[in-house]
C-alpha positions as CSV (number, residue, x, y, z in Angstrom):
1,X,10.5,-19.3,47.4
2,X,14.1,-19.1,48.6
3,X,15.4,-16.7,46.0
4,X,13.8,-13.5,47.1
5,X,13.1,-12.9,43.5
6,X,10.4,-10.2,42.9
7,X,8.9,-9.7,39.5
8,X,6.0,-8.5,37.5
9,X,4.8,-10.0,34.2
10,X,2.8,-7.9,31.8
11,X,1.7,-7.9,28.2
12,X,-0.4,-4.7,28.3
13,X,0.5,-2.4,25.3
14,X,0.3,0.7,27.5
15,X,2.8,-0.8,30.0
16,X,5.1,-1.8,27.1
17,X,4.9,1.7,25.7
18,X,5.7,3.3,29.0
19,X,8.6,1.0,29.9
20,X,10.3,0.9,26.6
21,X,9.6,4.5,25.4
22,X,7.9,7.0,27.7
23,X,10.0,6.4,30.8
24,X,12.8,4.5,29.2
25,X,15.6,5.6,31.6
26,X,13.8,4.1,34.6
27,X,13.9,0.6,33.2
28,X,17.4,-0.4,32.2
29,X,18.6,-4.0,31.6
30,X,20.1,-3.9,35.1
31,X,22.8,-5.8,36.9
32,X,20.8,-9.0,37.3
33,X,20.4,-9.2,33.5
34,X,24.1,-8.7,33.0
35,X,24.9,-11.5,35.4
36,X,22.5,-14.0,33.9
37,X,23.7,-13.1,30.4
38,X,27.4,-12.7,31.2
39,X,28.3,-14.7,28.1
40,X,27.3,-11.5,26.1
41,X,30.1,-9.6,27.9
42,X,30.0,-5.8,27.2
43,X,28.1,-6.2,23.9
44,X,25.3,-3.9,23.0
45,X,22.5,-6.1,24.4
46,X,24.2,-6.2,27.9
47,X,25.0,-2.5,28.6
48,X,23.0,0.6,29.5
49,X,23.3,4.4,29.5
50,X,26.1,6.2,27.6
51,X,28.0,3.0,26.8
52,X,25.0,1.5,25.1
53,X,24.2,4.7,23.2
54,X,27.8,4.9,21.7
55,X,27.8,1.2,20.7
56,X,24.3,1.5,19.1
57,X,25.5,4.5,17.1
58,X,28.5,2.6,15.8
59,X,26.3,-0.4,14.8
60,X,23.8,1.8,13.1
61,X,26.5,3.5,11.1
62,X,27.7,0.1,9.9
63,X,24.2,-1.2,9.1
64,X,23.2,1.7,6.9
65,X,26.4,1.7,4.8
66,X,25.9,0.9,1.2
67,X,28.5,-1.9,1.4
68,X,26.7,-3.7,4.2
69,X,23.3,-3.4,2.4
70,X,24.9,-5.0,-0.7
71,X,26.3,-7.7,1.4
72,X,22.9,-8.5,2.9
73,X,21.3,-8.6,-0.5
74,X,23.7,-11.3,-1.6
75,X,23.9,-13.3,1.6
76,X,20.9,-15.4,2.3
77,X,22.1,-18.9,3.1
78,X,22.4,-20.2,6.7
79,X,24.6,-23.3,6.8
80,X,25.9,-24.8,10.0
81,X,29.3,-23.6,10.9
82,X,31.8,-23.4,13.8
83,X,30.7,-20.0,14.8
84,X,27.2,-21.3,15.5
85,X,28.6,-23.9,17.9
86,X,29.6,-21.1,20.3
87,X,26.0,-20.1,20.9
88,X,23.7,-23.1,20.5
89,X,24.8,-24.9,23.6
90,X,24.3,-22.0,25.9
91,X,20.7,-21.1,25.3
92,X,19.0,-23.6,27.6
93,X,21.5,-22.9,30.3
94,X,20.8,-19.2,30.2
95,X,17.1,-19.8,30.4
96,X,17.8,-22.0,33.4
97,X,19.6,-19.1,35.1
98,X,16.6,-16.9,34.6
99,X,14.1,-19.1,36.4
100,X,16.3,-20.7,39.1
101,X,17.5,-19.1,42.4
102,X,20.9,-17.6,41.7
103,X,22.7,-19.7,44.3
104,X,21.9,-22.9,42.4
105,X,23.3,-21.9,39.0
106,X,26.2,-20.1,40.6
107,X,27.2,-23.3,42.4
108,X,26.9,-25.2,39.2
109,X,29.1,-22.6,37.5
110,X,31.7,-22.9,40.3
111,X,31.8,-26.7,40.0
112,X,31.5,-26.8,36.2
113,X,28.5,-29.1,36.3
114,X,24.9,-29.3,35.1
115,X,23.6,-26.8,32.6
116,X,26.5,-24.4,33.4
117,X,28.9,-26.8,31.7
118,X,27.3,-25.8,28.3
119,X,28.0,-22.1,28.9
120,X,31.6,-22.9,29.9
121,X,32.0,-24.9,26.7
122,X,30.4,-22.2,24.6
123,X,32.7,-19.6,26.1
124,X,35.8,-21.5,25.1
125,X,34.6,-21.8,21.5
126,X,33.7,-18.1,21.4
127,X,37.1,-17.1,22.7
128,X,38.9,-19.3,20.3
129,X,36.9,-18.8,17.0
130,X,35.9,-15.2,17.5
131,X,39.2,-14.3,18.9
132,X,41.2,-15.7,16.0
133,X,39.0,-13.9,13.4
134,X,39.2,-10.6,15.3
135,X,43.0,-10.6,15.6
136,X,43.4,-11.4,11.9
137,X,41.0,-8.6,10.8
138,X,42.3,-6.1,13.3
139,X,46.0,-6.6,12.4
140,X,45.1,-6.5,8.7
141,X,43.3,-3.2,9.2
142,X,46.1,-1.6,11.2
143,X,48.6,-2.7,8.5
144,X,46.6,-0.8,5.9
145,X,45.1,-3.8,4.2
146,X,41.7,-3.9,2.4
147,X,39.2,-5.8,4.5
148,X,36.8,-8.2,3.0
149,X,33.1,-7.6,3.1
150,X,31.6,-8.9,6.3
151,X,30.1,-7.3,9.5
152,X,33.3,-7.6,11.5
153,X,35.2,-5.6,8.8
154,X,32.4,-3.0,8.6
155,X,32.4,-2.7,12.4
156,X,36.2,-2.3,12.6
157,X,36.2,0.4,10.0
158,X,33.2,2.2,11.4
159,X,34.7,2.1,14.9
160,X,38.0,3.5,13.8
161,X,36.3,6.5,12.2
162,X,34.0,7.1,15.1
163,X,36.6,6.4,17.8
164,X,37.1,9.3,20.1
165,X,38.8,7.5,23.0
166,X,41.7,5.9,21.2
167,X,40.3,2.4,21.8
168,X,42.8,1.0,19.3
169,X,45.6,2.0,21.7
170,X,44.8,-1.0,23.8
171,X,44.7,-4.1,21.6
172,X,43.5,-6.4,24.3
173,X,40.7,-4.0,25.1
174,X,39.6,-3.7,21.5
175,X,39.8,-7.5,20.9
176,X,37.6,-8.3,23.9
177,X,35.2,-5.5,22.9
178,X,34.9,-6.8,19.3
179,X,34.4,-10.3,20.5
180,X,31.5,-9.3,22.7
181,X,30.0,-7.1,20.0
182,X,30.3,-9.8,17.3
183,X,28.7,-12.4,19.5
184,X,25.8,-10.0,20.2
185,X,25.4,-9.3,16.5
186,X,25.7,-13.0,15.6
187,X,23.0,-14.0,18.1
188,X,20.8,-11.1,17.0
189,X,21.1,-11.9,13.3
190,X,21.3,-15.7,13.2
191,X,19.3,-16.9,16.2
192,X,16.3,-14.7,15.7
193,X,16.2,-15.4,12.0
194,X,16.5,-19.1,12.7
195,X,13.4,-18.9,15.0
196,X,11.4,-16.6,12.7
197,X,11.9,-18.7,9.6
198,X,11.1,-22.0,11.2
199,X,7.8,-20.8,12.6
200,X,6.9,-19.0,9.4
201,X,7.5,-22.1,7.2
202,X,5.4,-24.2,9.6
203,X,2.5,-21.7,9.6
204,X,2.6,-21.4,5.8
205,X,2.8,-25.1,5.2
206,X,-0.3,-25.9,7.3
207,X,-2.2,-23.0,5.7
208,X,-2.3,-23.9,1.9
209,X,-4.3,-20.8,1.0
210,X,-1.4,-18.6,2.3
211,X,1.2,-20.6,0.5
212,X,-0.8,-20.3,-2.7
213,X,-1.3,-16.5,-2.3
214,X,2.5,-16.0,-1.8
215,X,3.2,-18.1,-4.9
216,X,0.7,-16.0,-6.8
217,X,2.4,-12.8,-5.7
218,X,5.8,-14.1,-6.7
219,X,4.5,-15.1,-10.1
220,X,3.3,-11.6,-10.6
221,X,6.8,-10.4,-10.1
222,X,8.1,-12.6,-12.9
223,X,5.2,-11.6,-15.2
224,X,5.9,-7.9,-14.7
225,X,9.6,-8.5,-15.4
226,X,8.9,-10.2,-18.7
227,X,7.1,-7.1,-19.9
228,X,10.2,-5.0,-19.2
229,X,13.4,-4.8,-21.2
230,X,15.6,-6.0,-18.3
231,X,15.2,-8.6,-15.6
232,X,17.0,-8.8,-12.3
233,X,16.1,-12.3,-11.3
234,X,17.3,-15.7,-12.5
235,X,14.5,-17.4,-14.4
236,X,16.1,-20.8,-14.6
237,X,15.3,-23.3,-11.9
238,X,15.8,-22.7,-9.1
239,X,14.5,-19.1,-9.3
240,X,16.2,-16.8,-6.8
241,X,14.7,-13.3,-6.5
242,X,16.7,-10.1,-6.2
243,X,15.8,-8.3,-2.9
244,X,14.6,-5.3,-4.9
245,X,12.0,-7.5,-6.6
246,X,10.5,-8.4,-3.2
247,X,10.5,-5.1,-1.2
248,X,7.0,-4.0,-2.4
249,X,5.2,-7.4,-2.1
250,X,2.4,-6.6,0.4
251,X,1.1,-10.1,1.1
252,X,4.6,-11.6,1.7
253,X,5.4,-8.8,4.1
254,X,2.1,-9.3,5.8
255,X,2.7,-13.1,6.2
256,X,6.0,-12.4,7.9
257,X,4.5,-9.9,10.3
258,X,1.6,-12.3,11.1
259,X,4.1,-15.1,11.9
260,X,6.2,-12.7,14.1
261,X,3.0,-11.6,15.9
262,X,2.2,-15.2,16.9
263,X,5.8,-16.4,17.4
264,X,8.2,-13.5,18.2
265,X,11.8,-14.8,18.2
266,X,12.4,-13.1,21.6
267,X,9.2,-14.0,23.5
268,X,10.1,-12.1,26.7
269,X,12.0,-8.9,27.4
270,X,13.4,-8.4,30.8
271,X,13.8,-5.0,32.6
272,X,14.9,-3.8,36.0
273,X,13.6,-0.8,38.0
274,X,15.6,2.2,39.1
275,X,13.0,4.3,40.9
276,X,9.6,3.5,42.3
277,X,6.9,4.0,39.7
278,X,3.3,3.3,38.8
279,X,2.7,1.7,35.4
280,X,-0.3,2.8,33.2
281,X,-2.0,-0.5,34.1
282,X,-1.9,0.5,37.8
283,X,0.9,-1.8,39.0
284,X,3.4,-0.4,41.4
285,X,7.0,-1.3,40.7
286,X,10.0,-0.7,43.0
287,X,13.8,-0.9,42.9
288,X,15.0,-4.5,43.0
289,X,12.0,-5.8,41.0
290,X,12.3,-7.4,37.6
291,X,9.7,-6.7,34.9
292,X,9.1,-9.4,32.3
293,X,7.4,-8.1,29.1
294,X,5.7,-11.0,27.5
295,X,5.8,-10.2,23.8
296,X,4.6,-13.8,23.1
297,X,1.4,-13.0,25.0
298,X,0.7,-9.7,23.3
299,X,-0.1,-11.3,20.0
300,X,-2.5,-13.8,21.7
301,X,-4.7,-11.4,23.6
302,X,-8.3,-11.2,22.1
303,X,-8.8,-7.7,23.5
304,X,-5.7,-6.5,21.5
305,X,-6.0,-8.5,18.2
306,X,-9.6,-9.8,18.2
307,X,-11.3,-13.1,18.9
308,X,-9.4,-14.7,15.9
309,X,-6.0,-13.7,17.5
310,X,-4.8,-17.4,17.5
311,X,-5.4,-17.7,13.7
312,X,-2.7,-17.2,11.1
313,X,-4.3,-14.5,8.9
314,X,-1.9,-12.3,6.9
315,X,-4.8,-10.3,5.6
316,X,-5.2,-8.7,9.0
317,X,-2.2,-6.6,8.1
318,X,-3.7,-5.3,4.8
319,X,-6.3,-2.5,4.5
320,X,-9.2,-2.3,2.0
321,X,-6.9,-0.5,-0.4
322,X,-4.4,-3.2,-0.5
323,X,-1.9,-1.2,1.6
324,X,0.0,-2.5,4.7
325,X,-1.4,-1.4,8.0
326,X,1.0,0.2,10.4
327,X,0.7,-1.3,13.8
328,X,2.2,0.4,16.9
329,X,5.2,-1.3,18.3
330,X,3.5,-1.6,21.7
331,X,1.0,-4.0,20.0
332,X,3.6,-5.6,17.7
333,X,6.9,-5.7,19.7
334,X,8.6,-8.4,17.8
335,X,11.4,-6.0,17.0
336,X,11.2,-4.3,20.4
337,X,10.1,-0.7,20.9
338,X,11.5,2.7,21.7
339,X,15.2,3.5,22.0
340,X,16.3,-0.1,22.1
341,X,14.2,-1.3,19.2
342,X,16.0,-3.6,16.7
343,X,18.5,-1.8,14.4
344,X,18.4,-4.8,12.1
345,X,14.6,-4.7,11.4
346,X,15.0,-3.8,7.7
347,X,17.8,-6.3,7.3
348,X,15.7,-9.0,8.8
349,X,12.8,-8.4,6.5
350,X,15.2,-8.3,3.5
351,X,16.7,-11.7,4.4
352,X,13.4,-13.4,5.3
353,X,11.7,-12.3,2.1
354,X,14.6,-13.6,0.0
355,X,14.7,-17.0,1.8
356,X,10.9,-17.5,1.9
357,X,10.5,-16.4,-1.8
358,X,13.2,-18.8,-3.0
359,X,11.9,-21.8,-1.0
360,X,8.2,-21.4,-1.6
361,X,8.5,-20.4,-5.3
362,X,10.7,-23.5,-6.1
363,X,9.3,-26.1,-3.7
364,X,6.1,-27.4,-2.1
365,X,6.7,-27.5,1.7
366,X,4.5,-29.9,3.7
367,X,4.9,-30.8,7.4
368,X,5.6,-34.5,8.1
369,X,2.4,-36.2,9.2
370,X,2.3,-36.6,13.0
371,X,5.2,-34.2,13.6
372,X,4.7,-32.6,17.0
373,X,5.5,-28.9,17.2
374,X,6.2,-27.1,20.5
375,X,8.4,-24.2,21.6
376,X,11.6,-24.7,23.6
377,X,12.4,-23.2,27.0
378,X,15.2,-20.9,25.8
379,X,15.6,-17.1,25.4
380,X,14.9,-17.6,21.7
381,X,11.6,-19.2,20.6
382,X,12.8,-22.3,18.9
383,X,10.9,-25.5,18.0
384,X,11.9,-28.2,20.4
385,X,12.2,-30.9,17.8
386,X,12.9,-28.7,14.8
387,X,10.6,-28.6,11.8
388,X,10.3,-31.9,9.9
389,X,8.9,-31.4,6.4
390,X,8.7,-33.1,3.0
391,X,10.1,-30.9,0.2
392,X,8.9,-31.4,-3.4
393,X,10.1,-29.6,-6.5
394,X,7.4,-27.3,-7.7
395,X,6.4,-27.9,-11.3
396,X,3.6,-25.4,-11.6
């Protein structure tokens, strides 16, 4: 009551369409977002207007390169590492900033206490780990060396080709810029994937019919390969599928979409208001307001998805001819919608299919009896206590 915070929460598809697409320029991230998520610096998630458009163009160029697609196809393991330490500790603190009056968290930041301590610690790790890697890659590139295959290398090379403002003339500037962009990319690629896979494995494990159907579809891949002259997958245990083998599997794709419908990794999208406007739903919004788009709620509205909206049913994504149903992003906003929709959507599906296929084809996954599942209060939709399962080697 003391914050003066004015906001509107909506999950109506017409409002989402209007805010994220139709009248996009009137609903930027805004200064409040940038202040709350200052750990993201000037990365693509934290900027608006022409700056955002330029950065998005560079990222898109890197993502569609043949080298990067090949890298993604061969990179599907997610071990703990020191880079992750720079983001994990800050999530709860950032959520705290979003729901508390600003003077509370700003005082904590000034004193280095409470939840703000986690952000301070994370920032130090980010500056150290990311900074060291960036300087090494940047100097190697400027010296004419051949950069190894990773996203940082792709980004440096793409930026150098697209650079029209001689950004490399200021090394401090480019280092800070790359640090922020790599953190944004890391959070987008790792943290969302971490959330999506956890919820998917839980849903599949408590729905045996879905697990059996996915296994049946994967078996059909191996059977079709045996009829051909060449195979692209390793048939010895454990079996790891090539991404090309999985791209046309309808049921696996549908299961991923259904999980993302119920548990979108980014459950809420936050927007500000530039000019007074009236949303399609009738709500009046004015400058200074914040709009919270509840993607989590969209998938749980009976008037959008039917009375069975809370059930995990991959078949709702498949038509009578066995083809995938295309759902408007306003009703399925897991990857956002409009101009700021996720550039890594295809990459995410490639990675998730590879991981899910490898795990479910080689193992039986069963949730530990009595394990309590609930979401965390963080910007990403994590499981509060993780996912505890029993893993058993699949013999049939």
